[in-house]
C-alpha positions as CSV (number, residue, x, y, z in Angstrom):
1,X,-13.1,34.6,-4.2
2,X,-10.5,32.9,-6.4
3,X,-7.0,34.3,-7.2
4,X,-8.3,34.6,-10.7
5,X,-11.3,36.9,-9.4
6,X,-9.3,38.6,-7.3
7,X,-7.1,40.0,-10.5
8,X,-9.8,40.3,-12.0
9,X,-11.6,43.0,-9.5
10,X,-7.9,44.3,-8.8
11,X,-7.2,45.3,-12.9
12,X,-11.3,47.1,-12.5
13,X,-10.2,49.0,-9.6
14,X,-6.6,50.1,-11.4
15,X,-8.8,50.8,-14.5
16,X,-10.9,53.1,-12.7
17,X,-8.1,54.8,-10.8
18,X,-6.1,55.4,-14.0
19,X,-9.1,56.6,-15.9
20,X,-9.5,59.5,-13.2
21,X,-6.0,60.8,-13.8
22,X,-6.3,60.3,-17.8
23,X,-4.8,57.1,-18.1
24,X,-5.7,53.5,-18.7
25,X,-5.5,50.2,-16.6
26,X,-3.5,49.3,-19.9
27,X,-0.5,51.6,-18.9
28,X,-0.1,49.5,-15.0
29,X,1.9,46.8,-14.4
30,X,0.4,44.6,-11.8
31,X,2.9,42.8,-9.7
32,X,1.5,39.8,-7.9
33,X,3.3,39.8,-4.7
34,X,3.8,36.3,-3.9
35,X,5.4,36.1,-0.5
36,X,4.3,32.8,1.8
37,X,2.1,31.8,-1.1
38,X,3.1,28.1,-2.9
39,X,3.9,27.7,-6.7
40,X,0.3,26.1,-7.1
41,X,-0.9,29.7,-6.0
42,X,1.7,31.2,-8.5
43,X,0.8,29.2,-11.3
44,X,-2.7,30.4,-10.7
45,X,-2.2,33.8,-10.8
46,X,-0.1,33.2,-14.0
47,X,-3.1,31.5,-15.5
48,X,-5.2,34.3,-14.6
49,X,-3.0,36.8,-16.7
50,X,-1.0,38.7,-14.1
51,X,1.5,40.4,-15.7
52,X,4.6,40.0,-12.9
53,X,5.4,37.8,-10.0
54,X,7.3,39.6,-7.0
55,X,9.1,37.9,-4.6
56,X,10.4,39.3,-1.1
57,X,12.1,36.4,0.6
58,X,15.5,34.4,-1.6
59,X,15.3,31.3,0.3
60,X,11.5,31.1,-1.0
61,X,12.2,32.2,-3.9
62,X,15.1,29.8,-5.1
63,X,12.4,26.9,-3.6
64,X,9.9,28.4,-6.2
65,X,12.4,28.3,-8.9
66,X,13.3,24.8,-8.8
67,X,9.3,24.2,-8.9
68,X,9.3,25.8,-12.1
69,X,6.5,27.9,-10.5
70,X,6.8,31.4,-12.4
71,X,7.0,29.8,-15.8
72,X,4.7,32.0,-18.1
73,X,5.7,35.5,-15.9
74,X,8.2,37.9,-15.5
75,X,10.0,37.3,-12.0
76,X,11.1,40.4,-10.3
77,X,12.5,40.6,-6.7
78,X,10.9,42.9,-4.4
79,X,11.7,42.5,-0.6
80,X,15.1,43.8,0.8
81,X,18.2,42.1,-0.7
82,X,21.5,41.3,1.5
83,X,24.3,41.3,-0.3
84,X,25.6,38.3,0.6
85,X,22.4,37.2,-1.3
86,X,22.8,39.1,-4.2
87,X,24.0,35.8,-6.2
88,X,21.0,33.9,-5.7
89,X,19.3,36.8,-7.3
90,X,21.1,38.3,-10.0
91,X,20.8,36.8,-13.3
92,X,17.6,35.1,-12.3
93,X,14.8,37.8,-11.8
94,X,14.0,40.2,-14.7
95,X,14.1,43.2,-12.4
96,X,15.7,43.7,-9.0
97,X,13.2,46.4,-7.3
98,X,14.8,47.1,-3.8
99,X,18.3,48.5,-4.7
100,X,18.4,50.9,-1.7
101,X,22.5,51.4,-1.0
102,X,25.5,52.4,-2.8
103,X,27.0,49.4,-1.4
104,X,23.8,46.9,-2.5
105,X,24.8,48.5,-6.0
106,X,27.9,47.9,-6.8
107,X,27.8,44.0,-5.4
108,X,25.1,43.7,-7.8
109,X,27.4,45.3,-10.3
110,X,30.2,43.0,-9.3
111,X,27.9,39.7,-9.4
112,X,26.5,40.5,-12.8
113,X,30.1,41.6,-14.4
114,X,31.2,37.8,-13.4
115,X,27.9,36.6,-15.1
116,X,28.4,38.6,-18.2
117,X,25.0,40.3,-17.9
118,X,23.1,43.4,-17.8
119,X,21.1,43.4,-14.6
120,X,17.7,45.6,-14.7
121,X,16.9,47.1,-11.3
122,X,14.7,49.9,-10.0
123,X,16.3,52.6,-7.7
124,X,14.4,52.1,-3.7
125,X,13.9,55.5,-2.4
126,X,13.3,55.6,1.5
127,X,11.0,58.4,1.2
128,X,10.1,58.5,5.0
129,X,13.6,58.5,6.3
130,X,12.9,55.8,8.5
131,X,15.6,54.5,9.8
132,X,14.6,50.6,10.0
133,X,14.0,50.8,6.1
134,X,16.4,50.3,3.7
135,X,16.5,52.5,0.4
136,X,18.6,55.8,-0.6
137,X,17.2,59.2,0.8
138,X,15.4,61.4,-1.2
139,X,18.2,63.8,-1.4
140,X,20.6,61.1,-1.9
141,X,18.7,59.8,-5.3
142,X,20.5,61.8,-7.3
143,X,24.2,61.1,-6.6
144,X,22.9,57.1,-6.7
145,X,21.5,57.0,-9.9
146,X,24.6,59.0,-11.4
147,X,26.6,56.5,-10.4
148,X,24.3,53.3,-11.9
149,X,24.6,55.2,-14.8
150,X,28.8,54.5,-14.7
151,X,28.3,50.8,-14.0
152,X,28.0,48.8,-17.3
153,X,26.4,45.6,-15.9
154,X,23.5,47.6,-13.9
155,X,20.8,49.1,-15.8
156,X,18.3,51.5,-13.8
157,X,14.8,51.3,-15.0
158,X,12.8,53.3,-12.5
159,X,12.1,54.0,-9.1
160,X,10.2,51.8,-5.8
161,X,9.2,53.0,-2.8
162,X,7.2,51.7,0.2
163,X,5.9,55.2,2.5
164,X,5.7,54.7,6.4
165,X,3.1,52.3,7.1
166,X,1.5,54.7,9.6
167,X,1.0,57.4,7.3
168,X,-2.5,58.8,6.8
169,X,-4.1,58.7,3.8
170,X,-3.3,62.8,3.0
171,X,0.2,62.1,4.4
172,X,0.9,58.9,2.3
173,X,-0.3,60.8,-1.1
174,X,2.6,63.3,-0.5
175,X,5.1,61.0,-0.1
176,X,3.8,59.3,-3.0
177,X,3.9,62.4,-5.2
178,X,7.5,63.7,-3.7
179,X,8.6,60.3,-5.1
180,X,7.0,60.9,-8.6
181,X,8.6,64.1,-8.4
182,X,12.1,62.5,-7.7
183,X,11.2,59.8,-10.9
184,X,10.9,63.1,-13.3
185,X,13.9,64.9,-11.9
186,X,16.4,62.2,-12.4
187,X,14.7,60.9,-15.7
188,X,15.2,64.2,-17.4
189,X,18.3,65.4,-16.1
190,X,20.2,61.7,-15.9
191,X,18.5,59.0,-18.4
192,X,17.3,61.0,-21.5
193,X,13.7,60.3,-20.4
194,X,14.3,56.9,-20.8
195,X,13.0,55.9,-17.1
196,X,10.0,53.1,-17.6
197,X,9.1,52.5,-13.8
198,X,7.4,54.1,-10.7
199,X,6.8,51.4,-8.7
200,X,4.5,52.4,-6.0
201,X,1.2,51.5,-4.2
202,X,0.6,48.2,-2.3
203,X,-2.8,46.5,-1.5
204,X,-3.9,49.0,0.9
205,X,-2.7,52.2,-1.6
206,X,-2.8,51.2,-4.8
207,X,-5.4,53.8,-6.0
208,X,-3.7,56.8,-4.7
209,X,-0.3,55.3,-6.0
210,X,-1.6,55.0,-9.5
211,X,-3.4,58.6,-8.9
212,X,0.2,59.8,-8.1
213,X,2.2,58.6,-11.2
214,X,2.5,55.2,-10.2
215,X,2.5,52.4,-13.4
216,X,3.6,49.5,-11.5
217,X,1.6,48.2,-8.2
218,X,2.9,45.4,-6.0
219,X,-0.1,43.6,-4.9
220,X,-0.1,40.5,-2.4
221,X,-2.9,40.0,0.1
222,X,-5.9,41.6,-2.2
223,X,-4.6,38.5,-4.4
224,X,-3.6,35.9,-2.4
225,X,-5.5,36.6,0.7
226,X,-4.1,37.0,4.3
227,X,-0.5,36.0,4.9
228,X,-0.3,34.4,8.4
229,X,3.1,34.9,9.8
230,X,4.2,31.8,12.8
231,X,4.2,33.6,15.9
């Protein structure tokens, strides 16, 4: 199937999952995770009406930006962001989804101040408390959200998470619902209910994520096909 056909099929599945919980597919933002796909694939996805393109790797994103790969769609950074690469991302993307430490948050504030801009971000939650994964622990999210509110060049738009890859479907739903509850809590207590995005769900679980409250899903292989990693 083509990228356009894949996107159409995924939107149908998104709409069906949303309707199960009294929502509509129009409420869900589809992010095409275009890691390891070239500029032509990005353009094909944009032509097919993808809502957003998301990149995981700074070097790849920079190369595609030079090739105008994202023209016509918003661009999000969705991968792990090292502090020494912040300057290559701030001001280049509409949203940084993966802000998962106080040090990274402050580095983004510093760079955005240099550029005299306000950078939109999501706070990443390490909901499974995985040592190898970045993100704020669930119990640290409120403190991080409170800090972010004090930073004039950063604007929190919501939260993002990636549950443990080895979780069962039942465990995954518990994680997803816990993040949704955390989002509601900080939205009510700290952000006057002005937060907008819960970014949860990828190719293997986006329907369950929508059922758990997600309104932004990051889908890669189901749109672009299987990735082949060098050994």
